[in-house]
Every structure is written in structure tokens, then in C-alpha cells.
Wavefront OBJ file of the C-alpha trace (Angstrom):
o trace
v -47.308 -37.594 34.272
v -45.784 -34.799 36.055
v -44.201 -32.898 33.219
v -43.148 -29.994 35.367
v -40.858 -32.046 37.884
v -39.444 -33.771 34.550
v -38.497 -30.816 32.605
v -37.066 -29.081 35.808
v -34.280 -31.684 35.088
v -33.396 -31.183 31.653
v -31.728 -28.643 29.468
v -33.864 -26.743 27.064
v -37.288 -27.831 28.546
v -39.028 -26.041 25.598
v -38.344 -29.132 23.357
v -41.076 -30.690 25.263
v -43.991 -28.018 25.789
v -45.709 -28.217 22.615
v -47.694 -25.101 23.564
v -45.956 -23.010 21.077
v -47.634 -20.132 19.145
v -50.077 -21.564 16.757
v -49.743 -25.180 17.876
v -52.837 -27.218 17.515
v -54.376 -29.172 20.593
v -57.377 -31.294 19.629
v -59.559 -32.807 22.059
v -58.659 -36.543 22.368
v -61.480 -38.133 20.889
v -61.860 -42.005 20.105
v -63.365 -41.500 17.160
v -60.267 -39.464 15.508
v -57.528 -40.943 13.496
v -54.713 -40.073 15.586
v -51.332 -39.837 14.228
v -48.004 -39.274 15.898
v -45.464 -37.591 13.300
v -41.939 -38.523 14.701
v -38.882 -37.207 13.604
v -35.875 -38.961 14.430
v -33.755 -35.700 15.509
v -33.673 -33.384 17.861
v -36.591 -30.802 18.210
v -34.562 -27.941 16.774
v -33.723 -29.955 13.873
v -37.063 -31.392 13.168
v -39.084 -28.124 13.783
v -36.791 -26.594 10.947
v -38.272 -29.312 8.509
v -40.790 -28.014 6.016
v -42.585 -31.298 5.556
v -43.504 -31.503 8.966
v -45.106 -28.298 9.076
v -47.143 -28.813 5.803
v -48.535 -32.499 6.927
v -49.299 -30.624 10.481
v -51.367 -27.988 8.873
v -52.889 -30.493 6.251
v -54.106 -33.278 9.168
v -55.065 -30.926 11.722
v -57.608 -29.035 9.139
v -59.730 -32.071 9.602
v -62.292 -32.801 12.197
v -61.919 -36.521 12.169
v -58.142 -36.677 12.672
v -55.251 -35.127 14.564
v -51.219 -34.955 14.074
v -48.981 -34.498 16.958
v -45.118 -34.253 17.078
v -42.907 -36.341 18.674
v -39.015 -35.457 18.328
v -35.832 -37.805 19.549
v -35.298 -36.645 22.977
v -32.049 -35.397 24.048
v -29.829 -37.800 26.191
v -30.809 -35.878 29.487
v -34.533 -36.474 28.626
v -33.745 -40.215 27.650
v -31.918 -40.966 30.927
v -35.099 -39.670 32.738
v -37.708 -41.678 30.613
v -35.803 -44.800 31.363
v -35.514 -44.245 34.896
v -38.980 -43.320 35.713
v -40.177 -46.145 33.099
v -41.989 -43.362 30.946
v -42.930 -43.885 27.491
v -41.858 -41.318 24.833
v -44.777 -38.781 24.565
v -46.257 -36.626 21.834
v -45.937 -32.709 22.238
v -49.586 -31.373 22.278
v -51.571 -33.948 24.389
v -48.601 -35.446 26.388
v -50.027 -38.918 25.069
v -47.313 -42.050 24.638
v -46.854 -43.510 21.501
v -49.012 -46.717 21.876
v -52.120 -44.627 22.141
v -51.850 -43.445 18.365
v -53.601 -45.078 15.378
v -50.407 -44.488 13.199
v -47.100 -43.641 13.810
v -45.163 -41.901 10.771
v -41.445 -41.353 10.750
v -39.583 -39.105 8.047
v -36.508 -40.330 6.661
v -34.178 -37.452 5.985
v -31.003 -38.892 6.282
v -29.442 -42.683 6.763
v -27.600 -41.749 9.955
v -31.147 -40.982 11.723
v -32.038 -44.546 11.263
v -30.716 -45.538 14.477
v -32.749 -42.779 16.405
v -35.770 -44.352 14.801
v -35.331 -47.678 16.457
v -34.325 -45.966 19.514
v -37.707 -43.875 19.449
v -39.698 -47.167 19.073
v -37.904 -48.643 21.914
v -38.634 -45.567 24.233
v -42.261 -45.711 23.127
v -42.594 -49.135 24.485
v -43.324 -50.569 21.047
v -42.100 -53.904 19.693
v -39.165 -53.110 17.158
v -40.110 -55.568 14.546
v -42.984 -55.446 12.271
v -43.892 -59.145 12.093
v -44.101 -59.347 15.667
v -46.706 -56.465 16.241
v -50.032 -57.978 16.388
v -51.788 -55.105 17.715
v -51.127 -51.204 18.627
v -50.293 -48.542 16.160
v -49.454 -49.153 12.369
v -45.661 -47.761 11.838
v -45.207 -45.909 8.276
v -42.475 -44.072 6.973
v -41.797 -41.655 4.158
v -39.453 -39.039 2.960
v -36.347 -39.459 0.494
v -35.278 -42.432 2.551
v -38.246 -44.243 1.529
v -37.045 -44.827 -1.763
v -35.003 -47.252 -0.767
v -37.003 -48.766 2.039
v -35.247 -52.090 2.057
v -32.942 -51.736 5.019
v -36.024 -50.641 7.291
v -38.308 -53.181 6.400
v -38.082 -55.650 8.993
v -39.495 -52.459 11.304
v -41.690 -50.477 9.296
v -45.470 -51.648 8.470
v -45.753 -49.742 5.451
v -43.978 -46.858 3.365
v -44.991 -43.703 1.488
v -43.301 -42.681 -1.761
v -43.288 -39.140 -2.707
v -45.346 -36.103 -1.440
v -47.542 -36.718 1.246
v -50.317 -34.121 1.442
v -52.882 -36.162 -0.449
v -51.974 -39.616 0.106
v -52.024 -38.836 3.777
v -55.842 -37.888 3.739
v -56.266 -41.347 1.613
v -54.311 -43.162 4.465
v -56.677 -41.498 7.309
v -59.507 -42.686 5.189
v -58.666 -46.158 5.313
v -57.918 -46.205 8.831
v -60.895 -44.477 9.715
v -63.214 -46.987 7.991
v -61.153 -50.032 9.535
v -61.577 -48.713 12.995
v -65.359 -48.438 12.460
v -65.406 -51.921 11.020
v -63.317 -53.446 13.293
v -60.805 -54.963 10.436
v -57.906 -56.948 11.332
v -54.324 -55.369 10.990
v -53.518 -57.424 7.901
v -56.917 -56.341 6.165
v -56.341 -52.873 7.043
v -52.431 -53.113 5.694
v -53.892 -54.866 2.528
v -56.464 -51.957 1.726
v -53.498 -49.220 2.381
v -51.120 -51.254 0.376
v -53.642 -50.536 -2.884
v -53.411 -46.968 -2.366
v -50.812 -45.838 -5.344
v -47.669 -44.758 -3.543
v -47.617 -47.304 -0.588
v -45.286 -50.021 -0.332
v -46.170 -52.584 2.397
v -43.355 -55.333 2.705
v -45.143 -58.225 4.385
v -47.127 -58.570 1.017
v -44.210 -58.747 -1.233
v -41.619 -61.714 -1.836
v -38.214 -60.520 -2.231
v -35.243 -63.036 -2.623
v -31.429 -62.276 -3.202
v -28.723 -64.505 -4.249
v -25.504 -65.673 -2.443
v -23.676 -62.491 -3.575
v -26.367 -60.433 -2.137
v -28.024 -59.642 -5.884
v -31.827 -59.234 -5.994
v -33.403 -62.039 -7.887
v -36.990 -61.704 -7.265
v -39.427 -58.836 -6.027
v -42.987 -59.846 -6.602
v -46.476 -59.249 -4.688
v -47.687 -62.293 -2.812
v -51.340 -61.060 -3.499
v -53.471 -60.202 -6.441
v -54.168 -56.584 -7.067
v -50.760 -55.338 -6.181
v -48.295 -53.441 -8.379
v -44.840 -54.914 -9.542
v -43.449 -51.467 -8.964
v -44.471 -48.862 -6.416
v -45.052 -45.361 -8.116
v -44.449 -42.118 -6.238
v -47.139 -39.534 -5.157
v -47.104 -36.109 -6.697
v -49.471 -33.237 -4.801
v -51.954 -31.452 -7.145
v -52.830 -28.976 -4.181
v -49.348 -27.646 -3.840
v -49.817 -25.289 -7.034
v -53.353 -24.218 -5.802
v -52.139 -23.050 -2.333
v -53.107 -26.088 -0.431
v -49.716 -27.038 0.995
v -49.271 -24.279 3.185
v -47.078 -24.702 6.255
v -48.326 -24.475 9.861
v -47.218 -21.505 11.322
v -45.274 -22.435 14.500
v -43.463 -20.353 16.671
v -40.901 -22.136 18.656
v -40.311 -20.930 22.103
v -36.219 -21.433 21.180
v -33.838 -21.232 18.312
v -34.033 -23.733 15.712
v -31.973 -24.544 12.728
v -33.807 -22.607 10.402
v -35.853 -19.807 12.344
v -37.880 -18.216 9.625
v -40.878 -18.072 7.603
v -40.515 -20.843 4.658
v -42.448 -20.239 1.820
v -42.233 -22.628 -1.268
v -41.650 -21.394 -5.013
v -41.285 -24.480 -6.656
v -40.872 -28.217 -6.482
v -38.416 -30.564 -8.491
v -35.434 -29.802 -10.271
v -34.489 -30.553 -13.780
v -30.786 -29.600 -14.100
v -29.879 -33.335 -13.844
v -26.656 -33.026 -11.466
v -25.644 -36.696 -11.780
v -24.895 -37.204 -7.899
v -28.119 -35.541 -6.649
v -30.749 -37.858 -5.568
v -33.451 -35.051 -4.644
v -32.885 -33.477 -8.468
v -34.137 -37.132 -9.582
v -36.721 -38.172 -7.064
v -38.530 -34.926 -6.936
v -39.150 -34.234 -10.490
v -41.106 -33.071 -12.367
v -40.532 -29.289 -12.185
v -43.797 -27.309 -10.818
v -43.492 -23.854 -10.313
v -45.992 -21.942 -8.205
v -47.654 -18.858 -9.338
v -45.920 -15.685 -8.317
v -48.993 -14.358 -6.977
v -50.025 -17.162 -4.774
v -46.155 -17.072 -3.209
v -46.558 -13.385 -2.066
v -50.133 -14.396 -0.773
v -48.952 -17.463 1.283
v -45.406 -15.083 2.562
v -48.460 -12.343 3.715
v -50.339 -15.049 5.789
v -47.572 -16.683 7.429
v -45.763 -13.321 8.248
v -49.290 -12.346 9.861
v -49.429 -15.329 11.901
v -45.598 -15.517 13.113
v -43.872 -12.329 13.346
v -40.484 -13.884 12.007
v -37.807 -11.766 10.759
v -36.811 -13.535 7.780
v -38.849 -14.863 4.826
v -36.954 -17.978 2.765
v -38.181 -19.031 -0.565
v -37.792 -22.292 -0.570
v -36.861 -25.258 -3.113
v -34.327 -27.247 -4.466
v -32.821 -24.583 -6.720
v -34.917 -21.510 -5.924
v -32.426 -19.117 -8.348
v -34.006 -21.201 -11.257
v -37.541 -19.892 -10.307
v -38.164 -17.455 -13.098
v -39.911 -14.712 -11.088
v -37.426 -14.935 -7.930
v -36.088 -11.407 -7.985
v -39.347 -9.840 -8.473
v -41.147 -11.815 -5.785
v -38.023 -10.847 -3.490
v -38.080 -7.360 -4.212
v -41.820 -7.198 -3.787
v -41.416 -8.650 -0.270
v -38.583 -6.598 0.744
v -40.382 -3.436 -0.238
v -43.209 -4.661 1.906
v -41.250 -5.891 5.062
v -37.869 -4.070 4.858
v -39.107 -1.315 7.198
v -39.678 -4.013 9.812
v -36.371 -5.463 9.657
v -37.479 -8.582 7.668
v -34.900 -10.162 5.684
v -35.548 -12.285 2.631
v -33.428 -15.079 1.716
v -32.590 -18.308 -0.565
v -31.430 -21.521 0.408
v -29.193 -21.578 -2.674
v -28.027 -19.355 -5.573
v -27.014 -19.859 -9.373
v -23.469 -19.232 -10.302
v -23.908 -16.506 -12.519
v -24.228 -12.358 -12.519
v -28.031 -12.674 -12.040
v -27.353 -14.344 -8.725
v -25.023 -11.399 -7.468
v -27.497 -8.835 -8.591
v -30.223 -10.871 -6.957
v -28.094 -11.256 -3.331
v -27.524 -7.270 -3.651
v -31.261 -6.794 -3.820
v -31.587 -9.380 -0.777
v -28.924 -7.805 1.166
v -30.972 -4.687 1.723
v -31.259 -5.869 5.268
v -28.484 -7.664 6.200
v -25.212 -8.854 4.208
v -24.382 -12.466 4.561
v -21.642 -14.599 3.111
v -22.598 -15.825 -0.321
v -22.260 -19.166 -1.238
v -21.895 -21.018 -4.438
v -21.548 -24.967 -5.270
v -19.285 -25.439 -7.881
v -18.889 -29.076 -6.582
v -15.599 -29.942 -8.417
v -12.474 -28.155 -9.292
v -11.847 -28.853 -12.975
v -14.363 -28.599 -15.605
v -13.637 -32.318 -16.466
v -15.037 -33.277 -13.592
v -18.038 -30.719 -13.608
v -19.274 -32.026 -17.149
v -18.870 -35.444 -15.626
v -21.352 -34.707 -12.835
v -23.401 -32.631 -15.329
v -22.893 -29.628 -13.156
v -23.421 -27.293 -16.032
v -21.129 -24.491 -14.661
v -17.773 -23.488 -16.059
v -14.752 -22.049 -14.173
v -15.502 -18.593 -16.194
v -19.066 -18.670 -14.940
v -17.695 -18.479 -11.177
v -14.937 -16.339 -11.778
v -17.231 -13.397 -13.254
v -19.870 -14.405 -10.456
v -17.298 -13.712 -7.502
v -16.019 -10.491 -9.387
v -19.494 -9.140 -9.534
v -19.741 -10.165 -5.859
v -16.420 -8.321 -4.743
v -17.279 -5.198 -6.441
v -20.722 -5.104 -5.115
v -19.012 -5.005 -1.382
v -18.939 -8.774 -0.597
v -15.835 -9.911 1.506
v -16.748 -13.481 2.332
v -17.433 -16.389 0.089
v -18.294 -19.930 0.551
v -17.722 -22.719 -1.872
v -18.762 -26.004 -1.846
v -17.124 -29.114 -3.293
v -17.007 -32.889 -3.159
v -14.026 -35.335 -3.337
v -14.380 -39.011 -4.333
v -16.450 -38.332 -7.555
v -16.421 -40.996 -10.390
v -13.367 -40.808 -12.534
v -11.753 -38.119 -10.175
v -7.827 -37.942 -10.326
v -5.396 -36.038 -8.172
v -5.283 -32.917 -10.632
v -8.966 -32.554 -10.033
v -8.596 -32.585 -6.241
v -5.982 -30.107 -6.486
v -8.090 -28.076 -8.771
v -10.299 -27.492 -5.649
v -7.884 -25.693 -4.086
v -6.577 -23.866 -7.303
v -9.866 -22.620 -7.982
v -10.409 -21.066 -4.755
v -7.381 -19.332 -4.826
v -8.486 -17.980 -8.110
v -11.405 -16.529 -6.206
v -9.215 -15.066 -3.455
v -6.946 -13.534 -6.252
v -9.824 -11.598 -7.462
v -11.043 -10.642 -4.089
v -7.584 -8.884 -3.544
v -7.744 -7.327 -7.053
v -11.105 -5.842 -6.381
v -9.885 -4.293 -3.018
v -11.095 -6.509 -0.360
v -8.747 -5.840 2.854
v -6.659 -9.028 3.367
v -7.593 -9.264 6.831
v -11.267 -9.207 5.921
v -11.212 -11.448 2.564
v -12.446 -14.746 3.456
v -13.054 -17.681 1.304
v -14.255 -21.146 3.025
v -13.860 -24.009 0.938
v -16.094 -26.891 2.401
v -15.373 -30.240 1.072
v -17.682 -33.260 1.567
v -17.176 -36.904 0.388
v -19.198 -38.002 -2.185
v -21.741 -41.046 -1.289
v -23.559 -42.591 -4.321
v -27.284 -42.550 -3.639
v -30.213 -44.675 -5.301
v -31.977 -43.539 -8.445
v -28.773 -41.493 -9.748
v -26.531 -42.116 -12.624
v -23.966 -42.957 -9.956
v -26.065 -45.689 -7.910
v -24.002 -48.573 -9.395
v -20.768 -47.272 -8.065
v -19.519 -47.590 -4.419
v -17.812 -44.891 -2.510
v -13.881 -44.800 -2.425
v -12.220 -46.444 0.261
v -11.243 -44.669 3.706
v -7.484 -44.486 3.035
v -8.346 -43.034 -0.357
v -10.325 -40.197 1.034
v -7.693 -39.775 3.523
v -5.029 -39.101 0.908
v -7.281 -36.961 -1.140
v -8.063 -34.968 1.763
v -4.233 -34.633 2.654
v -3.557 -33.417 -0.950
v -6.116 -30.609 -0.062
v -4.847 -29.768 3.519
v -1.219 -29.339 1.994
v -2.127 -27.099 -0.473
v -4.641 -24.959 1.588
v -2.285 -24.476 4.466
v 0.191 -22.518 1.962
v -2.652 -19.958 1.834
v -4.085 -18.181 4.824
v -7.093 -16.547 2.853
v -8.774 -19.957 2.825
v -10.685 -21.837 5.356
v -10.736 -25.455 4.404
v -13.493 -27.511 6.181
v -13.874 -31.551 5.270
v -16.194 -33.734 6.278
v -15.363 -36.939 8.448
v -14.752 -39.911 6.474
v -15.964 -42.232 8.945
v -19.723 -40.798 8.944
v -19.469 -40.963 5.144
v -18.802 -44.801 4.860
v -21.604 -45.563 7.216
v -23.812 -43.268 5.192
v -22.622 -45.098 2.029
v -23.270 -48.395 3.376
v -26.872 -47.525 4.578
v -28.048 -45.405 1.280
v -27.553 -48.652 -1.060
v -28.528 -51.357 1.382
v -30.749 -54.424 1.027
v -32.885 -55.797 3.447
v -30.111 -58.200 4.786
v -28.906 -54.810 6.732
v -31.927 -54.612 8.812
v -30.147 -56.830 11.558
v -27.139 -54.973 11.237
v -29.275 -51.882 12.127
v -30.772 -53.757 15.053
v -27.465 -54.995 16.273
v -26.383 -51.176 16.228
v -29.104 -50.394 17.989
v -28.293 -52.625 20.733
v -24.959 -51.602 20.804
v -26.142 -48.112 21.658
v -25.984 -46.294 18.299
v -27.968 -43.110 18.024
v -27.625 -39.428 16.688
v -25.254 -40.724 14.377
v -25.549 -37.396 12.498
v -23.993 -35.752 15.524
v -19.962 -36.047 15.852
v -20.249 -36.061 19.675
v -22.330 -39.286 19.545
v -21.096 -41.025 16.489
v -19.307 -44.324 17.214
v -17.484 -45.713 14.012
v -16.098 -48.703 16.018
v -19.786 -49.228 16.919
v -20.743 -49.722 13.453
v -17.823 -51.602 12.380
v -18.663 -54.262 15.162
v -22.583 -54.307 14.105
v -21.816 -55.140 10.359
v -19.158 -57.602 11.622
v -21.481 -59.433 13.931
v -23.702 -59.717 11.036
v -21.272 -61.391 8.573
v -20.443 -58.249 6.521
v -17.520 -55.769 6.436
v -18.568 -52.383 6.811
v -16.239 -50.819 4.076
v -16.350 -53.615 1.996
v -20.209 -53.342 1.705
v -19.808 -49.356 1.413
v -17.864 -49.977 -1.627
v -19.401 -52.485 -3.310
v -20.317 -51.720 -7.127
v -23.040 -53.188 -8.981
v -23.472 -54.362 -12.668
v -25.118 -52.328 -15.169
v -27.372 -54.938 -16.163
v -28.443 -56.529 -12.558
v -31.416 -55.710 -11.002
v -30.742 -53.172 -7.588
v -32.444 -53.709 -4.450
v -34.243 -49.973 -4.934
v -35.206 -50.623 -8.513
v -38.946 -51.464 -7.476
v -38.947 -47.943 -5.937
v -37.691 -45.766 -8.839
v -40.906 -43.461 -8.785
v -40.920 -42.807 -12.129
v -37.423 -42.754 -13.092
v -36.310 -45.223 -15.742
v -33.222 -47.366 -15.372
v -32.538 -46.862 -19.113
v -32.270 -43.011 -18.498
v -30.063 -43.497 -15.511
v -27.869 -46.105 -17.581
v -27.763 -43.517 -20.133
v -26.497 -40.993 -17.987
v -23.885 -43.041 -16.236
v -22.489 -43.718 -19.920
v -22.394 -40.286 -20.755
v -20.994 -39.286 -17.405
v -17.923 -41.706 -18.186
v -17.759 -40.192 -21.645
v -17.670 -36.481 -20.096
v -20.721 -35.537 -21.973
v -23.312 -33.269 -20.577
v -27.110 -33.307 -20.958
v -29.328 -30.264 -21.101
v -32.249 -29.219 -18.779
v -35.511 -30.249 -20.278
v -37.116 -26.890 -19.229
v -35.402 -25.693 -22.577
v -37.951 -27.420 -24.063
v -36.150 -30.968 -25.213
v -37.039 -33.831 -23.307
v -34.372 -35.938 -21.693
v -36.195 -39.102 -21.574
v -36.026 -39.340 -17.770
v -39.389 -41.274 -17.828
v -41.090 -39.567 -14.722
v -43.675 -37.434 -16.931
v -45.406 -40.612 -18.786
v -44.999 -42.892 -15.692
v -47.131 -40.177 -13.648
v -49.245 -38.846 -16.632
v -47.787 -35.584 -15.785
v -45.671 -32.638 -17.328
v -43.721 -30.012 -15.606
v -45.677 -26.896 -14.977
v -44.027 -23.492 -15.062
v -44.661 -20.372 -13.632
v -48.727 -19.335 -13.803
v -50.137 -22.989 -14.507
v -48.427 -23.173 -17.822
v -47.283 -26.851 -18.879
v -43.591 -27.177 -20.596
v -45.313 -28.788 -23.506
v -47.706 -25.996 -24.457
v -44.768 -23.325 -23.982
v -42.407 -25.214 -26.469
v -45.376 -26.821 -28.536
l 1 2 3 4 5 6 7 8 9 10 11 12 13 14 15 16 17 18 19 20 21 22 23 24 25 26 27 28 29 30 31 32 33 34 35 36 37 38 39 40 41 42 43 44 45 46 47 48 49 50 51 52 53 54 55 56 57 58 59 60 61 62 63 64 65 66 67 68 69 70 71 72 73 74 75 76 77 78 79 80 81 82 83 84 85 86 87 88 89 90 91 92 93 94 95 96 97 98 99 100 101 102 103 104 105 106 107 108 109 110 111 112 113 114 115 116 117 118 119 120 121 122 123 124 125 126 127 128 129 130 131 132 133 134 135 136 137 138 139 140 141 142 143 144 145 146 147 148 149 150 151 152 153 154 155 156 157 158 159 160 161 162 163 164 165 166 167 168 169 170 171 172 173 174 175 176 177 178 179 180 181 182 183 184 185 186 187 188 189 190 191 192 193 194 195 196 197 198 199 200 201 202 203 204 205 206 207 208 209 210 211 212 213 214 215 216 217 218 219 220 221 222 223 224 225 226 227 228 229 230 231 232 233 234 235 236 237 238 239 240 241 242 243 244 245 246 247 248 249 250 251 252 253 254 255 256 257 258 259 260 261 262 263 264 265 266 267 268 269 270 271 272 273 274 275 276 277 278 279 280 281 282 283 284 285 286 287 288 289 290 291 292 293 294 295 296 297 298 299 300 301 302 303 304 305 306 307 308 309 310 311 312 313 314 315 316 317 318 319 320 321 322 323 324 325 326 327 328 329 330 331 332 333 334 335 336 337 338 339 340 341 342 343 344 345 346 347 348 349 350 351 352 353 354 355 356 357 358 359 360 361 362 363 364 365 366 367 368 369 370 371 372 373 374 375 376 377 378 379 380 381 382 383 384 385 386 387 388 389 390 391 392 393 394 395 396 397 398 399 400 401 402 403 404 405 406 407 408 409 410 411 412 413 414 415 416 417 418 419 420 421 422 423 424 425 426 427 428 429 430 431 432 433 434 435 436 437 438 439 440 441 442 443 444 445 446 447 448 449 450 451 452 453 454 455 456 457 458 459 460 461 462 463 464 465 466 467 468 469 470 471 472 473 474 475 476 477 478 479 480 481 482 483 484 485 486 487 488 489 490 491 492 493 494 495 496 497 498 499 500 501 502 503 504 505 506 507 508 509 510 511 512 513 514 515 516 517 518 519 520 521 522 523 524 525 526 527 528 529 530 531 532 533 534 535 536 537 538 539 540 541 542 543 544 545 546 547 548 549 550 551 552 553 554 555 556 557 558 559 560 561 562 563 564 565 566 567 568 569 570 571 572 573 574 575 576 577 578 579 580 581 582 583 584 585 586 587 588 589 590 591 592 593 594 595 596 597 598 599 600 601 602 603 604 605 606 607 608 609 610 611 612 613 614 615 616 617 618 619 620
């Protein structure tokens, strides 16, 4: 392949070079287990993904394996690949996909599924798993794997949970299979016996005429009725350090990322991540500082992000942030958090973090009224928010961003209007605290609620397109009267497709294939997303897109994704749904009382709090 001539014809050729600082290019040895990590989006998005960096480091530490990166090519590169009849290739050794033993996709977002199919096609691989008799095995993991059913036609096996240790076990099986000359089916059966792995071909799945799941059973002895998720034990011992790759071009999150903890137990009822990544495991602060030091020495980045689902809940967050700032401030290095709690502590912390650069403060009340915040178990009051922004404006901030959702269960027009009313109260405080009107900026970002599997709202469908537009109209009408507010609303069409795919069953695999053949790709990008194309794909396969996205389930029927709960019990989710409908809240189990979610007994684990202590030891 003459890559130089190819790259001379595309924008951002650095996307395809693969020789960034700290990239690992290993000898292409037949004895090695060769893995292509495929991220179904552009380089700039994929290189910002922490999981990719962790697995890159994990695999490439081994002498008997290698992992190389593959990203969805931009349109100009795809056109060239097709014109020149070239196969999609890895960055490091520029090897086409069929030359690998394993091809792994991460399923971060339902609207990337069309890119997955496009990448398989560009790689010269048969799309349907049952037709692939040779060549690499295709695996998939990430949050999307907790409902694998819409993709089972295309994927050989799925991995549920955290990948560091299970990937080592997968490599060992494939290495043995290569040496022994095992058949594809024998290799897959050995993989199916690893906890956390689901091989669809070894399970019988039946639906009734209404699309309800009536059977999920293994076809071979020794396979589980439910697939448990994997939890990494090495994370707390510093064995999950991300690869210190430094790109040649700006990426979405261009910084060092250091995990401070995994999991979240706040119990927001709309949040899938808070359910599937349990239990909470907090990293020792000394280890956080040590990892930050190692990564800074190898990268020279100007920002350190202390990453987790809810970094403000990490008990030593202020001490760790202050230590890092004291160490790196004189070098112009900033320390950031992906999210802040809504309390005065958050403002004190933000003031500490703003020593280098003062950015917009971002908070997520999620709903405009206390009634709605109780329904979703947000655990935040209006008083909390107003006290917090008062402290922020007093400390010198002039810009605040607020995240909300519409379309939540039991929402009324008064709840929708409450979003703008709450934002106006925030703006009023800014004026009262002396922020000049020309500089006061309150951004109100409103997304559409999309129900997700393994949450208390998994039984509900998304509200109709007409209803989303009507509620957005209420917001727009109220916001236009106040120039202090900058209202941003999410496109309802992408939300409908996301809702349809997120709670889909395996019958929707043929819809995905149809959409791919019609040209669907980069559906998470507005400039490429084609709603009419998706409507046509659903219609041609006998479904109505909006009706499918809106469908609700009975609390007692078996759900397509139920066998992949990863430890969260259906009993707990039903109880949380019923409490939501009654407007009752649930406490955080870190307070010392178990909420009965089921994860700890299912996985034989307990939450680990900072310093290696376990929650049952602290509150014994």
C-alpha cells in the first residue's frame, strides 16, 4: 500500500499515520495473537476514549499479543478505499482487517452501529456471523453489549463489563486454539465458558408474535442461563493505566485522563451507566497521584482530567486536585473534572481548579421541578442549585451551563416550564451578585429522555415526536423572552432512532442491515444523519420506527436484554420504578444501607471505598 499517495488526497492525514508519540508498533509475528480494536467513529472521537487507551496498554504489555487501532474512516478516505479497492487497515502496521485473529468493536452509542457494519464491509469481511466460516472472530463490548440482541446477526461474541482481565483470558484461549488448530466453533465454545462472554450461536432465543421474549436457553451444556459482567480487580492496584498516546491533531478530549473511581451508586433512575457499572470502587489517592505523574512525564499534556462517572463524589477529590495543581500549575497545566456536584463544595473545588483557567461551570439538575427530580431520584433540590450558583457568581464566574431533559416519565407542562423558570432564577442571582448583563451567560441545554435497558425506566417507551416538538415549543416560547438565556435543544429525530435501537430485540438486526445498505453511517453526526433513511429501513422490514421506539413493556414480561443484566436484579428495578411513580426517593448505599440492587451478591463483591476499605467494614 502506497500510503503517502493516499494521504495526500485526504483532509487530516494524521488520522491514519499511527506513529504518534508512545504508539506501539510490534513485529508482525504469526505466533502472536493479533487484535484490531475498532472504534466506530472518527479518530478524534475514538482517541478520546479512555477504554481504548487502557486496553491498548493492557494487550501490548504482553509478548505474545498485539493490539492495533482502527477508526471509522472519514468520507474522503472511504471514497479512496473503495475507488482503489483497498481494505480498511490498522494504524500501526497498516494491516487489513482479515489478517487479524480478533476484531473488537466498542459499543459506546447506538447511533454508531451503522458505522460498525460499514467498517466490516470496508474491511472485506462478511457481515453476517453465520456466513463467516474463516477469518477473524468479531467481538464487541462496552455499554451497548448489555443489550447485544440487535447486533447478534453480525457479532461472534460479546463481552460484558470491564475488559482488562477478560481480554487476557480471551487471548489465552485464542492462542491455544491457534496452536491446536481448533475449529471456529470449538474456539467459540471455549470462549463461551469464560464468565462475562456471550456467544449468540449457542443460545436459543424465541419471541412471540407480539415481539415478547418467550425463551432464552443455552444449546450446549455448561453454559449459563444469564451472562454475568466482569469487574476488573487490577484497577485498584494500578494495573489499568491508560496508554500515554499523544496525537498529532486536536481530539475531543485532548488531555491526560486519570481514573479516580469506577461505578456510581447515587441511583439516578434514568442513568444506565450508574446501574451497569456498579459497584463503586474508589482508588487510593496516592495511586491517583502516582498515575498522573507517570502520564504527565510521558505526554507533556497541559490538562489532567480526574475521571469517573461522578468525580465530585470521590472523597479526596479536593486534596488530589490541590496536590496536582501545586505540582503542575507553574507549568501551565490545568486540572479538570468531567462533572461537578450541585453544592457549595463544588464551587470551592472549582475555584481551586480555576487557578490556571476559569471555564464555564456546568451543573445537571436534569429537571425543572422538585417533583420531577424526586421521580428520577436526582437527589438535588432547587435550594441546593441556587446556593451553589450564588457561591459561583460571588467567586467570579459569569457563565453557567445547566443540563436538563424533557420527556421524563410523568412529566407535565408545568415541569417543562419549570426548566426555564429555574434557569431564570439562576440568571437573577447572577444579576444580583453584580455580573454585568453583557457578560452573564446562562446556557440551558435540553436533551430528550431516551429510556435505556437495565434502568427503572426500561419498561417505558420514548414520548412521540409530536409531543417532543410540542414541549420544545414551550421551552422556546418561554426562553425567547429572556436574552440572558441561551437555549439549546437536541434533535428529536436522532432521539427516536436511539430509543428504537437501545431497547431493540434481535429482529432489529435486519433493520440495521437494511439501513446500512441504504447508506446509513455516522448517524451521531447531524451532517450525515438521515431520518427518512431509518424510517424506510424500519418500514421495509415490517416495523414502524416511531411505534417501535414508543413501545412499552408490562412489568412482568421478560425483556430481550434481561439475561444480560450483569447483576442488577429485576426485582430492584421494578421496585425503583414503583417508587418513581409514587415520587419517592432512594438513598445512596455509600451511606451504609444496602438498597438491594443485587450487584454485590451476584458478583461476590462489595463496594470499595478510598484506601482499600470495603463499605461493609466501615459501617459494620
